[in-house]
Backbone as JSON, one array per atom type, in Angstrom:
{
  "sequence": "MTNHPITPPALLVEQWLREWKTLGVRHADPVKSTSYVATEAAQWGADQELEACVDFVQYEADWNTAEKLRAARRPKPPSLKEQALAKTTAILNDPNRVLLIEVRETLELNRRALEQFDD",
  "N": [[-47.97, -97.49, 61.74], [-51.72, -98.28, 61.73], [-54.2, -100.45, 60.44], [-56.49, -99.09, 61.04], [-59.85, -97.93, 59.67], [-59.75, -95.33, 60.0], [-57.49, -93.89, 59.98], [-54.5, -92.28, 59.12], [-53.33, -93.31, 55.98], [-50.02, -94.55, 55.19], [-48.37, -93.31, 53.21], [-49.7, -91.18, 52.61], [-49.49, -89.41, 55.14], [-46.41, -88.78, 54.71], [-47.06, -87.45, 52.5], [-47.59, -84.87, 53.76], [-45.58, -84.56, 55.09], [-43.7, -83.83, 53.41], [-45.25, -81.72, 52.55], [-45.32, -79.79, 54.68], [-42.28, -79.48, 54.8], [-42.03, -77.98, 52.35], [-43.13, -75.6, 53.19], [-40.77, -73.77, 53.22], [-39.85, -73.89, 55.97], [-37.24, -73.85, 57.15], [-35.38, -74.3, 59.53], [-35.62, -77.68, 61.19], [-38.03, -78.23, 63.09], [-39.21, -80.55, 65.19], [-41.26, -80.43, 66.81], [-43.64, -78.52, 65.55], [-43.5, -79.53, 62.82], [-44.71, -82.25, 63.54], [-47.14, -81.13, 64.54], [-48.24, -79.98, 62.56], [-48.54, -82.28, 60.97], [-50.29, -83.73, 62.54], [-52.64, -82.08, 62.76], [-53.52, -81.82, 60.22], [-53.97, -84.81, 59.99], [-55.89, -84.69, 61.56], [-57.76, -83.55, 60.79], [-58.36, -85.16, 58.05], [-59.14, -87.22, 59.21], [-61.3, -86.37, 60.71], [-62.69, -86.03, 58.03], [-63.05, -88.18, 57.27], [-64.57, -89.51, 58.67], [-66.78, -87.55, 58.48], [-67.65, -88.37, 55.86], [-68.48, -91.0, 56.02], [-70.88, -90.48, 57.75], [-72.41, -88.73, 56.21], [-72.41, -90.78, 53.86], [-74.13, -92.93, 55.14], [-76.75, -91.17, 55.97], [-77.39, -90.34, 53.65], [-78.34, -93.08, 52.64], [-80.01, -93.75, 54.4], [-81.91, -91.69, 54.84], [-82.19, -88.99, 52.35], [-80.77, -87.58, 49.97], [-80.44, -84.92, 50.0], [-80.88, -84.52, 52.48], [-78.23, -85.35, 53.11], [-76.47, -83.69, 52.04], [-77.4, -81.42, 53.29], [-76.15, -81.72, 55.83], [-73.58, -81.78, 55.2], [-72.8, -79.7, 54.66], [-73.47, -78.19, 57.11], [-71.54, -79.1, 58.35], [-68.96, -78.51, 57.5], [-68.71, -75.85, 56.61], [-68.21, -73.13, 54.45], [-65.98, -70.55, 53.82], [-66.69, -66.96, 53.98], [-67.18, -65.85, 51.02], [-65.49, -63.32, 49.16], [-66.79, -61.06, 48.4], [-69.43, -61.11, 50.4], [-67.62, -60.82, 52.87], [-66.76, -58.05, 52.24], [-69.38, -56.88, 51.58], [-70.86, -57.38, 54.38], [-68.92, -56.11, 56.31], [-69.23, -53.38, 54.93], [-72.07, -53.31, 55.78], [-72.13, -53.07, 58.21], [-70.69, -50.79, 58.69], [-72.28, -48.5, 57.62], [-74.45, -49.28, 59.06], [-74.17, -48.84, 61.81], [-74.68, -46.41, 64.68], [-72.65, -45.15, 66.12], [-70.54, -44.56, 64.77], [-68.89, -41.7, 63.32], [-69.5, -40.31, 60.08], [-68.29, -38.58, 56.92], [-70.61, -37.5, 54.83], [-70.21, -37.99, 52.1], [-68.37, -40.03, 52.48], [-70.27, -42.01, 53.31], [-72.28, -41.92, 51.4], [-70.71, -43.06, 49.33], [-69.84, -45.49, 50.11], [-72.63, -46.86, 50.74], [-73.22, -46.83, 47.53], [-70.92, -48.91, 46.86], [-71.67, -51.09, 48.6], [-74.2, -51.66, 47.03], [-73.52, -52.19, 44.6], [-71.66, -54.18, 44.95], [-73.85, -56.11, 45.9], [-74.89, -57.17, 43.18], [-72.84, -58.77, 42.31], [-72.08, -61.69, 41.58], [-71.24, -64.54, 43.39]],
  "CA": [[-49.6, -97.15, 61.46], [-52.6, -99.14, 62.02], [-54.86, -100.63, 59.25], [-58.07, -98.57, 61.15], [-59.89, -96.87, 58.5], [-59.67, -93.29, 60.27], [-55.77, -93.78, 60.28], [-54.38, -92.2, 57.36], [-52.15, -94.16, 55.09], [-48.33, -93.85, 55.51], [-48.05, -92.14, 51.64], [-50.5, -89.35, 52.98], [-48.76, -88.83, 55.84], [-45.47, -88.52, 54.38], [-46.91, -86.26, 51.91], [-48.09, -84.11, 54.66], [-44.36, -83.99, 55.91], [-43.42, -83.05, 52.6], [-45.81, -80.34, 52.38], [-44.21, -78.78, 55.8], [-40.84, -79.13, 54.3], [-42.13, -76.91, 51.27], [-43.89, -74.64, 53.22], [-39.98, -73.13, 53.75], [-39.24, -74.31, 56.92], [-35.49, -74.14, 57.0], [-34.88, -75.32, 60.67], [-36.59, -78.45, 61.09], [-38.89, -78.07, 64.69], [-39.73, -82.18, 65.12], [-42.52, -80.32, 67.62], [-43.84, -77.7, 64.78], [-43.66, -80.45, 62.07], [-45.51, -82.92, 64.45], [-48.18, -80.67, 65.34], [-48.52, -80.02, 61.15], [-48.93, -83.43, 60.42], [-51.32, -84.2, 63.34], [-53.6, -81.3, 62.24], [-53.57, -82.35, 58.83], [-54.53, -86.22, 60.27], [-57.21, -85.05, 62.79], [-58.76, -83.05, 59.56], [-58.23, -85.93, 57.45], [-59.88, -88.02, 59.6], [-62.8, -85.82, 60.33], [-63.09, -86.06, 56.76], [-63.57, -89.82, 56.82], [-66.08, -89.62, 59.78], [-67.98, -87.05, 58.01], [-68.57, -88.95, 54.44], [-69.34, -92.19, 56.48], [-72.05, -90.26, 58.27], [-73.16, -88.63, 54.75], [-73.22, -91.69, 52.89], [-75.32, -93.29, 56.54], [-77.8, -90.16, 55.7], [-78.15, -90.88, 52.24], [-78.75, -94.38, 52.5], [-81.56, -94.01, 55.36], [-83.03, -90.25, 54.1], [-82.02, -88.73, 51.28], [-79.74, -86.96, 49.29], [-80.8, -83.05, 50.18], [-80.35, -84.45, 53.76], [-76.91, -85.62, 53.29], [-75.87, -82.3, 51.8], [-77.35, -80.15, 54.3], [-75.3, -82.63, 56.85], [-71.97, -82.01, 55.16], [-72.75, -78.27, 54.73], [-73.29, -77.81, 58.36], [-70.33, -79.71, 59.19], [-67.92, -78.12, 56.52], [-68.99, -74.66, 55.86], [-67.3, -72.5, 53.58], [-65.51, -69.41, 54.3], [-67.34, -66.17, 53.12], [-66.45, -64.88, 49.76], [-64.82, -61.59, 49.24], [-68.14, -60.16, 48.23], [-69.97, -61.41, 51.32], [-67.04, -60.13, 53.56], [-66.83, -56.6, 51.97], [-70.74, -56.47, 52.09], [-70.76, -57.38, 55.92], [-67.98, -54.77, 56.45], [-69.83, -52.11, 54.51], [-73.46, -52.93, 56.15], [-71.65, -52.89, 59.61], [-70.4, -49.21, 59.1], [-73.19, -47.96, 57.71], [-75.3, -49.45, 60.18], [-73.62, -48.04, 63.22], [-75.1, -45.13, 64.69], [-71.49, -44.64, 66.54], [-69.6, -43.64, 64.0], [-69.56, -40.45, 62.22], [-68.42, -40.72, 58.74], [-68.58, -37.91, 55.91], [-71.91, -37.72, 53.71], [-69.66, -38.7, 50.82], [-67.93, -41.6, 52.27], [-71.31, -42.7, 53.34], [-72.41, -42.13, 49.61], [-69.86, -44.38, 48.46], [-69.85, -46.81, 51.05], [-73.72, -47.5, 49.91], [-72.81, -47.35, 45.99], [-70.37, -49.83, 46.57], [-72.4, -52.21, 48.9], [-75.2, -51.94, 46.19], [-72.99, -52.85, 43.38], [-71.24, -55.63, 45.14], [-74.67, -56.99, 45.66], [-75.15, -57.12, 41.71], [-72.05, -59.29, 41.99], [-72.26, -63.12, 42.08], [-70.1, -65.15, 44.47]],
  "C": [[-50.81, -98.54, 61.53], [-53.38, -99.19, 60.74], [-56.54, -100.39, 59.95], [-58.08, -98.04, 59.94], [-59.48, -95.62, 59.02], [-57.87, -93.29, 59.88], [-55.51, -93.34, 58.79], [-53.24, -92.9, 56.91], [-50.86, -93.46, 55.16], [-48.0, -93.37, 53.81], [-48.27, -90.89, 51.96], [-49.65, -88.88, 53.94], [-47.25, -88.37, 55.54], [-45.61, -87.57, 53.17], [-47.05, -84.81, 52.31], [-46.35, -83.39, 54.94], [-43.77, -83.76, 54.21], [-43.79, -81.96, 52.54], [-45.45, -79.39, 53.34], [-42.82, -78.73, 55.58], [-40.94, -78.05, 53.24], [-42.63, -75.63, 51.71], [-42.18, -73.42, 53.66], [-39.65, -72.35, 54.87], [-37.57, -74.68, 57.06], [-34.85, -74.69, 58.09], [-36.1, -76.19, 60.92], [-36.76, -78.65, 61.95], [-39.42, -79.22, 64.77], [-41.19, -81.38, 65.88], [-43.59, -79.87, 66.41], [-44.27, -79.02, 63.73], [-44.68, -81.63, 62.51], [-46.85, -82.65, 64.38], [-49.27, -80.1, 63.33], [-49.19, -80.94, 60.84], [-50.18, -83.93, 61.21], [-52.37, -83.2, 62.9], [-53.88, -81.87, 61.36], [-54.28, -84.29, 58.92], [-55.8, -85.82, 60.96], [-58.41, -84.36, 61.49], [-59.16, -83.91, 58.57], [-59.45, -87.37, 58.01], [-61.49, -87.8, 60.17], [-63.4, -85.85, 59.01], [-63.79, -87.3, 56.35], [-64.49, -89.72, 57.21], [-67.45, -88.93, 58.8], [-68.58, -87.83, 56.53], [-68.78, -89.9, 54.84], [-70.74, -91.76, 57.07], [-73.1, -89.76, 56.93], [-73.77, -89.73, 53.99], [-74.2, -92.94, 54.03], [-76.69, -92.53, 55.97], [-77.95, -90.59, 54.55], [-78.57, -92.09, 51.87], [-79.97, -94.59, 53.56], [-82.34, -92.87, 54.99], [-82.54, -90.18, 53.04], [-80.72, -87.92, 51.13], [-79.42, -85.53, 49.76], [-79.82, -83.42, 51.82], [-78.63, -84.43, 54.09], [-76.17, -84.34, 52.63], [-75.99, -81.59, 52.76], [-76.1, -80.65, 55.36], [-73.77, -81.98, 56.44], [-71.93, -80.16, 55.11], [-72.56, -77.43, 56.04], [-71.89, -78.45, 58.78], [-68.61, -79.42, 58.53], [-68.4, -77.3, 55.75], [-68.11, -74.06, 55.14], [-67.37, -71.14, 54.14], [-66.63, -68.86, 53.62], [-66.42, -65.68, 52.13], [-66.03, -63.64, 50.05], [-66.03, -60.67, 49.09], [-69.1, -60.12, 49.23], [-69.0, -60.98, 52.29], [-67.12, -58.73, 53.49], [-68.43, -56.3, 52.22], [-71.14, -56.61, 53.75], [-70.11, -56.6, 56.47], [-68.91, -53.55, 56.38], [-70.98, -51.95, 55.01], [-72.68, -52.52, 57.28], [-71.83, -51.62, 59.81], [-71.41, -48.53, 58.84], [-74.59, -47.87, 58.28], [-75.04, -49.3, 61.76], [-73.4, -47.12, 63.58], [-73.6, -44.84, 65.54], [-70.45, -43.96, 65.63], [-69.78, -42.64, 63.22], [-68.53, -40.17, 61.16], [-68.81, -39.23, 57.99], [-69.74, -38.38, 54.96], [-71.32, -38.46, 52.7], [-68.98, -40.05, 50.62], [-69.25, -42.28, 52.47], [-71.83, -42.95, 51.92], [-71.77, -43.51, 49.36], [-69.77, -45.65, 48.9], [-71.45, -47.53, 50.65], [-73.58, -47.94, 48.68], [-72.11, -48.83, 46.15], [-71.14, -50.88, 47.14], [-73.76, -52.42, 47.81], [-74.72, -52.75, 44.73], [-72.14, -54.07, 43.39], [-72.53, -56.55, 45.14], [-75.17, -57.32, 44.25], [-74.53, -58.6, 41.66], [-72.29, -60.91, 42.02], [-70.74, -63.58, 42.68], [-69.05, -65.87, 43.62]]
}
């Protein structure tokens, strides 16, 4: 490993190798373990680059712009509530689906109930 700031430390690479082994992989496939470590290293490097960009923007612009940059580059997956609402709304709004009135009413009630929960 080099001392380049975007190269993961050796201890971190060893940690990823241990994680790979604890995933229940009994037959050590070097290609898959290398792919796993490479994926983790790429994500780590991308995170290092993002944080450098956020630091720069925070210094040059302001904190809100830096947070917007972070949110745009690392979006959070939708919550279960958001996923359920999206699927329910898609079903209710799809004119090609034929649903029993009771099912539609139940889905509508579920949608309204889900909207009341916090994420």
